[in-house]
N, C-alpha and C positions, 0 to 999 in steps of 0.2 A: 935480439929477436922480442917482440915485447911479448907477454904471458897475456894467452888469452883473457879476456875479462867474465871473471864468475857469473853466472845468473843463479838465483833463486832455485831450488831442487824443484823439478815438478812435482805434482800430485799425483797419485797414484796412477801406474798408466791403466787406459782403460782396460786392454788385455794382455794376456803373458804374450800374444803372438805382436804387440806393439810395445812392448819391454826387451824381447829379445832381440827385432831390428834395429831399437835405439842400440842396446849392448852392440852387435855386432855393426854396424856403422861407427858407433865411437872408439870401439877397438881398432877396426882399420885404420881410421884417421891417426890414433894415436900411434900405430907403427907404421902406415907410410904418408903420412900428412895430406898424400891427395888420395880419393877417391871415386873412378867413375862408374857412373850405377848408366847403362846399359837398357831403357826401359822402350820396348819393341811394341807390349801392348799396352804399355804407361800403368800398368798392374800398381805400380809403389805412388805416381803421386799424389792419391788422396791422401796416405799416409805423410808425404812429405810435408803436406800444406798444412796438416795435423800439427806437426811440430816446430813449422815455420814461424818465428819471430817476427820477420817484416818477411814481404813475398816480394819475387822476383820484380824489379824495377823496369821500366823500358828497356835500361840496357842487360835485364835478364839475371841482375844480381840480387842475392837477397841474403839472407844468416837464417840457420837451423839453431833448434836448440836442444842439445846433444848431452852426454854426461859431463863432460867437462866444461861446460860453457857454450858459448853460441859458436857457431864456425858459420863462414860462410859460403853460399853456395848458389852454383851460375848453372842457369838451365842454357843448354844450347839453343840457336835459334835455326834460319836456315841452312847459314852457312857455317861448316865446320873451323873452318881456315879463318872465319872473321872470330870465332869464338877463341882458337889456338893462340890468332894474335892480344884477344880480349885478355885472357888468359896468363901470357907472359910476366906482365910487372907481377903479378901473384906467387911465379912458384921459381922467380929467378933467385931466390935467397937460399943459402944452404940448408937451411931449415925453413923451408916456408911457412906460414900460419896455414892449420889445418882447412882443407877445401875440401867440398862435394860438389861436382861434375855432374849432372842430370843431363842427360840423353834422351830424351823421350820420341816414341816412336823409331828408334832405330837399334840396331842390332851389332855386335863389337865388331864383327868382323868389317860392319861399313868405315868405323871413325879408325881402323888402324894405319892406315894409311897417311892419315894426316895427324892424329894423336899417337902413334905410337909412343913418343917420346913420353909422353905425360903417362902413359899405360906404365910402362918399364920403369919410372918413376916413382909410381906411385902402385895400385894396385885397383882391378874391376872388381865392384861388388856382384855378386851371383845372386840374381833374386830368390829364386829356385821357390816361389811362395807356396806353391802346391805342397813341398815337401816340408816345408817347414808349419806350415799350418795344419797337416794333418794330424798330427799329434797333438794338438790345444783342442781341434777342434774335436776328437773322438773323447775328449775330458768330458764334452754338453752335449753331443750328441748322437744319433744313432749310427752304427756304421754305415749301412745304406746311404743316410741322409748325408753322413760325409761325404762318400764317395760321390754322391749324385750333384754336389754341388762341384768338388773339386775337377770333376772331369768336363766342365764348363771351359769353352775356350779362351772365353773374353771375360776370365775370371779377374778380380780386383781385388785391392787391398780391403778397401769396403767394404766390400759382399763380405769378407772372412769376417770383420770387423764386425759386422752386423749379425753375423751370425753367433759369431761368440757373445753378443749381448744376448742377444735373443735366446736367455737361460731358464725363461719363467715358463708358469704354469701351463702356455699356449707353445713353448716348442719355437723350435728356430722355423721360420716361413723365406722362400726365396721372393716370395712377394712382397711379402714384408720388406725386405732386405732393398726391393727396388725402390718400393714407395719412399722408403724412407732415404733412398742417396737421391732418387731424381726428384722431390720434394723439399730434397735438403732439411729434413728433420734431426732432430737432436735423438729421438729415439724411435723405436719400432712404432708405426699407427695399431690401432684396437684392430680388434675386425671390423666393428660398426664404424671406426674412423675410415678403415681402406675402403667398405664396401661403398659408403655414402662419395669419398673421391671420388674413385669410380666412376661415380653414377654420374657426377656432373664433368667429366673431364675424360676429355679422349688423348689428351697428351700421350700419354704410357702406351696405348694400344699395341705401338709398333713394338715395344719395347717385351710387352708379354707375349707378344705373338713369335719374336725373334728366340729369345728366350726359353719358349716352349713352356709357358707360366700360366696358358688357358687351362688348365684342369684344375691347377692349383685353384684359379678364380672362380670357375664352380663349382669346383667343391664347398668355396667359401659362402657364397652366394646362394647356393643349395641349403648347409647348415642355417643360414641364419634367416632366409625367405619361405625355404622350401620350394624354391624355384630352379625346373631343368631347362636347360640352354641347348641346343641342337650343337653337337659337334662341328658340323659341317658350315656354320652360320658364320658370319664375321662378327669380331667384339662392338663393331656398333651397333649390329639388330640385338645385337644380346643386353646392349644398354638401351634400348627402345625399348624392350619389350620389358626390361626389370622396369623403368619409368613409369609406363601402361602400367603394369599390373599394381606397383605400391601407390599410385596414385590415385586410378579406380577402386583399388583397394579402401583406403581410406572414406574416400568418396562414397562408396557403395554401404559403410561402415554409419554414414548420419544420413542416408537417405529412408524415406519414411514414405516416400509414395510407389506408384504401381511399377511394379517389374519391370526395370528398363533388359526387352529382351534382347536388346544390341550388342547385350555383354554376356550372355550365356556362354561362350562357348571361351573365355577369356579365362586366362589361366593366371589366379589371384594364390596370394599366400594362402596357405592350411595347414591348420593344426595350432593348441594354445600359443605355443612358444613362440615359431614363426608368424603367427596373425599381433601379437604386443609387440614383437620386435619391429615389423615393419612399421604398424604406426608412429613407432618412438623414433625410428628412423626417417620419417618422413617428418615430424614435425622439430627433427636437429637439420635435417635437412634446410627447411624454410630460417632455420635461425645462424645456420653456418656458413652456407650459399643462397644468400636472397634473391641475388640476382640470376643466378645460373637458374633457381628453382622458378623465378619468375616466366622465364623463355619457358625453362620444361614443360611449364603447367600450360602455358599459353599454346607451347608446337600441339600436346595433347589435347587440349579442350578443342580446338581447330581440326586437328584427325577427325577424332570421331563425332562432331558435329554436338557435341554436347548440348552446347547454348540451344539450339533449335529442339534436343529433345527433350529437356525439360520446360522447356517455354510456357506447353499447356498446364504443367502440374500444379494444382491448388497450393497457398499458400500455409507456409507450417510444415511441407515436408521436408525440410532442409533446416539444421539445427546449426550449430557454432561454428563449424569444421572450416578451413582457410585451404581445402586444396586446390580451387580452380575460380580464375577469376569472375566467368561468369555466374558461381555461386552469390559473385554480389549483387551483379543485376537483378537475379529472380528475386533474391533476399528484399532488396527495396522495393523489388513490384509485391512483396508479401505487405511489407508493412504500409505500400499504400492500400492497398487491400483492406488491409485490416483498417486503416483509417479512414476507407472511403467507407467502409461498413461499422465504425462508430466504435471499435473494439479498438478502444486505447490501451488497456493492459495487455495485450499481446503485443500490438507494438510496441511499446516500451519496452518490453521481456526480447525483443528482440532485435531492439537495438542495443540495448545494457552488452547483450549476447557478443557483439560485434566493435566492442569497445578497444579492443588490442588483435583486430583481426588481420592478419599478415597483409591482407589487400590493403590494409587502410594504415599500418604502421611499419610494415615492413621493409619499404623501403622511400623513406621520408620526402625524401627531392625529388622523387619520381613524377610527372606533370600528371601521370595517369591516376596518380594515389592522392594526388593534391587534391583533383577533382572529386575522387571519390568520397575522403574526407568531410567535402565541403558537402558531398549530397547526404551522408549521413547525420552531419551536423547538423542541419534544416531535420533528417528525419526526427532525429532524436530532441530539435525545439518543438516538431511538431507533437509528438505525440504526449510530452507534456505539457502543451497547451492544451491538447484534447483531453487530458486529465483533469486538469486547471479549468475546464469549462462544464467538465462534469461537477466537478467540488463545488465551483462559483452556482451553478444551476442548484445544486443543493440546499444552498441558503441562502438562497433569494428569497427576500421576504413577501409575504402575502399581498397581495392588492389592499389589504387594510393596514398595514403595518403602518408605522408614523416616519416621519422625516426624518428624524432621529436614528430610529432603529437601521435606516438604509443607510446614513453617515457612518454609524458605524460598522455595519457590515464590509463597507468598504475599506474604511483603512486599516480594522482587524486582520485583514488579508486577500480579501476578494479584489483588491484591484490587480493582485498578482496577475490575474488573466489579463490585462493589458500589457503588461510588462513583459508575456508570454509570447503575447501575438506582434509585439511591436517585433520584438528580437526575431520569430521567426519571418516576419516580411523581409527584414533589411538582412537575414541569410537568403531569401531565395531572392532576394533582387540583385546579390551579390555571387553568387554563383556564378564560375569561370565561364560559363557557355548557357547558352538560353534556353537547354533541356533540362527540366525540373522531375527528377525520377519521381517524385509523388505527386504528381500532378493532381492526380484523382482524389489524392489524400488532403492534398492544400483547399482545392477547393469545397470538399465537405467541411471542413475545420472552418474557411472562411463565411460558408453557410450556416454554422453552428454560433458561429460570434457573432454574426449579423444578431440571428434571431434570440442570444443571448442579449447582444448590447439592446434590441428594440423592447424585450421582454423587461429589462433593467429602469429605460428610461420612458416607456408606459408607464410601469408603476410607480416610479421615484416620482415623474409630473406630478401625479395623482397626489403623492402622497404631500409633496411641493406645498401645490395649490392648497391641499386641505390646511397647510399649515402657512395659509397665508403669504407664501414666497418665503418664508423665513426659516431658517434651520435652529428649532430650541438648542442654545449650549453651544453654537457652531461661533466661533469668532468671526463677524462680517469683514469682508473686505475694507471696508473703509475705517475702521478700528485702529489695522494693523499699523499705521504709522505710530499712534496714540499708547497704542497700547504696548507692542511687543517694540518698536524703532526707539523712542524716548523714552520707556523707562528702562533701567539697566545702568551699572558701573562702566564707564570704558568706552572709550572709541568707537565707532560702529560702520562696518561696513555694510549697504544693502544694496543685493543682485535683484533688480528687476528684470525676471527673465521671463520676454513673449511665451507665451504658450506652453509654460513648461507645468504640466497635470501633472495629478497627486501620484502616480504612480512611478515619474520620473524623478520625483521630489522622494521617493522610497528610495530608489535607484543610487541619488547623492547620499541620502541617510546610509548607506551602506557600504558603499565607499569612505566617506569620513570617520565611522565605526572601528576601520581596520587602522587609522591613526593612531601612533602610541600614544600613551594619556598624556605626557610631557608637553604632547604638540597639542592636543584639544579636548577637552572637556565641554559636559553640560551640552551634550547633543541632544535636541530634541525636536521630533518632528510632530505637527500636529497640522488638522486641515483648517480653512478657513470658507468660507462662501463668498464667493465672486457674485459681484455686482451682476444684474441682469440689465442689459443682454450680457452674456461675456464675451465680447468681443472689445477690442482692443482702446476702442475708442472711447470704452465706457471705464474697463479692468483697471488702466494706467491711471486716469484722471483719481479711478476711486482708492487708489494707495501713497495720494496726493495727504500730504498734512492738510488739515482741514475738512477732509471729508468726512472725519466723525462729528463735525458739527452739521450741515448741510450736506446733500448728495442730490440730486438729481439728474435726468437725462428728460431735456425738453424740445420743443419745436420752437424755434427762434427765430421768426422773419422767415419760415419756411423750410430752417435749415436747422437738424439736429443739433443739438449741442449738450454736454454735460457740466454742469453747472456744480463749484466744487464750491461751500463757503461761499456761496454770491458771484463766485469769478467764472463766468463764463469760459468751455472753452472747446471753441466749435471743431467738427469734424473735419476741414480742411487740408488742404496738404501740409497748412503750418501749423496740425495736433501738437506735434512731438514739442513744437519750439514753444507751443504757448504754456503745453505744461511744464516744461523745464520753468521756462520763465516764471511759471507759478512756484514753483518749487523753488527758486533762488528767492522769492520775495519772502514766502513764511520762513525760508532755511536763508538767510542772505549767503554766510561762508561755505553750506555746501559745496563739496566738490563732485562732478558730477564726470564720467568718463564709459565710455563703453568698451564692453568685454574685448573687444582687439586692440583696444588702446594698452591694458594691460599687459595682454600675451606677448604684443610686439614693442614693447615700451622697453627702454632700458632704466636699469636701476635706479640711477641717479638723476632719469627725467621725470621716475613717478615721484621720486626723496623732492625732488622742486614742486610738482603740482598736488602735493599731499601733507604740506607744511600746514599748520597747524590745528586744530581738535576740532573739527566740524565733520561733522557725519560724510561719508562718503558712498555716492549713489552710482551704481556700476549697471547700465543697460544691455540685454544681450536679446537680439532679435534672431539670431539663424535659428532654429527651432521651429520657428512659426515661418519663417522666410524659404525652409527646407519643404515644409508642410504645400506651402502654397507654389509650390511646383510641383507638384506630386500630378503629372496631367499623361494620359496613356499616349501623347506624344513625345515623351518624354521618359528615356528608360534609365536616367540616374537613378541611382540608390538614395532617395532622402534620406531617410530611418540612419543610414553611415554617417550622413551629415545631419543628422539628429544627434545622435550618440556619439560625434565628434567634438558636439557644443556641448554636451554634456560634462566631455574628459576636459573641454579647457576652461571648464568653471569652475572643476575641482586644481587646475593647474594655475588659474589665478589665484583664488585662495591662497594657496602656498607661497606664492608670490607674494602678494601681500601682507602674509602673516609674517615674513620674515624682513620686512624692509626697515633698517635703522632709524625709525622714524623720533622725534623729540616725542611726539603725543604718538604713541604706538597703534597702530589696529588691532582691537584685542576682539571684541564681538563682531561675528559676520550674520547675517540672515538675509536668507533666500526666501523669495517669492512669486507668484507669477499674476498677470493679470487676468487669464481664463486658462482652462486646459482645453482638451480639443476630441475629436474621433477620429480617428482614421483607419479607416477599413479599406474593404474590398470596395469596387465601382457600386453605387445604388440602383439596384436593379429600377425599373422603367414605372410598377406599382409604388416604390418609394420616394419618385418624385414626383411633389404637389405643387398646385397652380398656391400663387401667391393671393394674400386677400385683398379685395376689392377696397377702393379707399385713395386717400391723401398717403401716399410713400414720402419718408423721409429717408430709410435707409432698408435696402434689400439686400439681402446675404443668404445661402446658404441654407443655413440654420435660424436664419429669425427678419423677421420685416417688423419696420418701427416707423408708426405714423400715427392714423387716424384712421380705421378701419369701418368700412362699411357692411362688410357681409365678413364671415370668419368662415376657411373649410373647415367639416368636420372631422378630420385628423389633425386637428391645431388647435390650441387656447390662446387665447388674448388674455393679457395678464394687464388688468386697470392701470395707469403710474401712481392712483392714493394708495393701490396695495404695497407698492414698494418705495413708496414712501418718497415720489415723486411729483404731487401737489397735483392742483389741478389746471394745471400749465405745461404737466408731464406729457410726454409719449406712450401711446400704446406699443406694448412690445406682445409681437406675433409668436410661438413658436409651434414646431410640428409637436404633438404628444409624444412620437415614437422616436425613432432613428431615422426617419426619412429627410428628405431636403427636398427646398422651392426651386423650384423652376427657374434658377437663376447663373449666371455667368460664375466663371469660376472653377475650381478643383471639384470630381465627381467623387474624391477618396476623402479628402481632410477637410474638417470641418469646424465650426464653432458659433456659439451664439446661442445654441440653446440649454434645454434643462438637462440633459446629462448627467450623471454623476462624473463622467468623464469630461465635460466641460464647465462644470459647475463647484467641483472641489478643487480648490487648490492647493497648495503642500507651502505649508509656513514653516523652513526648515532651519534652526538658530543653534548656535554652536557658540563655544569661546576659544581662544587663541592665546596662549602667553605670549608676552610682549615681547618684542624682539630683542636678542643680544644682541651687542657691539659688535659687529665681524672681523674676527681676528685675521687678518690674511696670512694665510701659509705659501709656502710656499708649493707653486703646484705641483701634484705628480704626477707622472706619466700612468695613465690607465689604459689596460690592455684588452681586448676582444676573449673571452672566455672560450673558445670555438670556431665555431671555421663559417667566412664570409663571403660573400659571392666577388670575382673581383670588380663586376662591376654592376647596376640594375639596369637589367631590359625589359622587365619584363612588371606587371603591376602588383603580383604578388612576390614578395622575396622571403625567400626560408634561408632562415638562419642556426645555427647551434649554438647549445650552450651546453656549458659540463662544472658546474663550480666547484671548485675545489673541495675536497672536507679539510677542514683547519682544525685548529683549537678553540675557535670564537663559534663553529656552528655544529661542532662534534657531529656533523654529518645528519643533522636532525633537519626537517624541512624548511627550507625561506620564502613566505614572500615577497615577490618583485614586482616592479610592473618595469616596460619594456618601450621603447616609442624611438621612430624615427623622427630625425629633426634637420627642415632646412640652414645648412650649412650658414648661409649668408644672413638668413635672420633668428634664426634659432627656434623657430618655430615647429610646434609637434604637428606632423603631416601624416604622420601612418603609425596604426596601434596595432594587436595583436589581434586576430582571427581566424586564428587554429594553436593547437599545440600537440604536440605527441612525444611521450614519455615528461610529461606532466598536467597539473592540471590548470584551464582557464577559466576563469571567473567571468562573462562576458559581462556581467552587468557592471564590476568594480573595473577591469582591463587586469586584475591581479592572475598572477600566474604564481604556482606554488609547484618550484624546483626543489629534488632532494640530492644536494651536495654530491658528485662523485657519477653522477649517473646523468647520461646525456639527455638532453631534451632538442627538440627540432620547433621551431616556432614559425607560424607563419604570420606577416605582417602584408594591409593589403592599402597603396599607394591609392589619393583621392585620383577620381577621371580628369580632375583639373588640375592636376603638381605642375609647376614651374620649375622644381629648382633645382639644379645642374649637379649639385653634389648634397650628399645626405650623409647624416651621423647618426651612429646609435648609439642610446642610453640603457643601462640596465639600471636601476635603482631599488633600492631599500621600500618596500611599499610603505614601510611602517613611517621610519625618520626621512624618506625622499635622498637619505645618502644617496651618491651617485658611485654603486661599487665598479662599474667599468662602462669603458668608452670608447667607441672605436674609432678607426681613422675615416676620413672622406671617402665616400663611397662615389663614384661619378654613376649620374644618373643620364642614362641614354634609352629612352622608351622607344625610341625610333627603328633600335636593333631587333 
């Protein structure tokens, strides 16, 4: 017979009883070769599981680690005859290999009839757990506790082992042993762990009652929270009492309103230690058991009718504690009240205190929390806008200020109010539900923004009129081509972006500023003055080469016409074709593409189209088209479409800059035909009757023609003062932010003399020549987090957890995440929310800390048609793809 295979010496035994049992079984196996263990109460099964090398398989066979090496063990099933037949080959030799036969749930008398030969040939191991354990237990525990434990009829080895292990300062606890055993813990739980586990989980209630451990539980809860529990109540009632007491205790500590008399008779934790312990346990409960805690809090809130009790209280009576979900409703209502009263500071303080609220980030993928985060993001943007309106109002130039001062005020930072207003309205329109929690605050902010816009426009129009409709020191739109496009070494790309107002240019500047220095240099943003009136027919013509020599808006046979260096470009349907024909005439080799051509174009096709060294002109109309769609009968989020166009501009620049061309694209210039104002619907008082006379063009913000009379709130701009000559047309604009009674949107306008319409961005920078592409073996990219199995909702939640490595050293890293159409590789979704990370909504940059999990929300546009999407995570500075997901099926109908 082969000798048993030796195994490495085991680590030190967990306790002396363990070692004693190993020694006894090893001796019996050495002396008798076959040992039968009849275990009616299954007292020894935990011990055998501890020393098992391989657990019993389907046939009941496994191996154990004992003193002299691995030993075969067999576990009896329902049939002892089958067991005997199974063991026959193992014991038929004269000197069989050591074999332990374990018979759970059986007395020796039951097995003697069938297994008598084995019993006589080998031996039966007498468990005698109580006798064997008593001495060892007395080394650690008081005698009365030892007897209390050993008198239990269902005593198991595991419970004795737990008692031997619990020799620390807190002493042995039968309750802890139960929790350790039932919850499969490697060590006994601390008092706080045990109390919190019991508070959220009733699975051990029967065992606690059966094993007569209710008194021990009551003592533990009393010592921890100073709460008493009636002995005749079942444990579920104890739990409900404790949950109610702890949550109300935390809530009332944060409550600064009138006394809630409904809770006077409620027993709460008392005493300095119990009070602080209770508060700590509630906070730990939220972090350790978020799902269970949310269910408990909702149940108690409904039971107590708490939402109705606090509904009428004044704003500010609650702080930043996260006890009940109704607090979010109350606190949002408080933010709404502060914003409605103009107290933006208090509103922002309240918003800042909720950044890490459990009801916002505790359950990142829960739909209700997703909606709450959207509401609080809107509240954050609204409070920032309120503060910015106050700041912009404070630096508002006087009525006597010059046009130069006005332009400097905007370019020095007052433009931020327009960006925040755009962001706020985008968030408001993008809420998952039509309910806006801060509706009154939004209405007040819209009124304040409208008032600011009115003041700015009235004063700036006056200053502009005093300056002869030309801002000294500011680059005229007509000279952008000669002074910014033509001058400079390196092949240039010019992006003509319809309706890109100055604040949007500043947003793009922030994006490009985050590129690495070896990707982009000489970044510069300046303001230029759009030709009047600032509409597409005029502004796009003024951007053409030749406009620096002469430019005019005239009445040509009763039709409005832009004349560029003597070349008439009518305002009819063929206006764009005529403009591009003029460009081709002046710059014959110029390449003209639209933004969609670049985004969707394949690299090889773009390389073919961009042969040569001539300028490249990219046209973009997405912002203006989105604005023109903003009508009351359409509930689409047009500002999200505007933002998406800004995203695409940056994407196009990246794509063009890295093309391996013989004459690489090195210089980039982004500018616009005009800006716009995009606010709430104009009030009836702001709708102005247009002038009388010969009208050539009527839009909401300008009237072009030959006026007979001009309404009082308007100003007529003589064509000669604009340099349009005696043949030019007169431009009439409202002095303030009002609109003419004309067709079209009542929310989105351009053509007037507001700062937002007249000041356009000129953003320029240089990219190094693209290096030859070295084709590498494509590496498989994986996603560092959880992804949905398929996309069934327009809001897609994904998790990220960048690993800590030698490159990042755990330092925060800026990344960009996007969802792309698998069929076209077009970007279709961008991030709208980030939990556990910082999201810059202006640049879409996300700051992640390696090793920490973040949850990112992306929103798909309403018109998405992709059947499959994939996600890409890129480094924000280098645009290097860090991770890419597999294809995700889109099934929004589900």
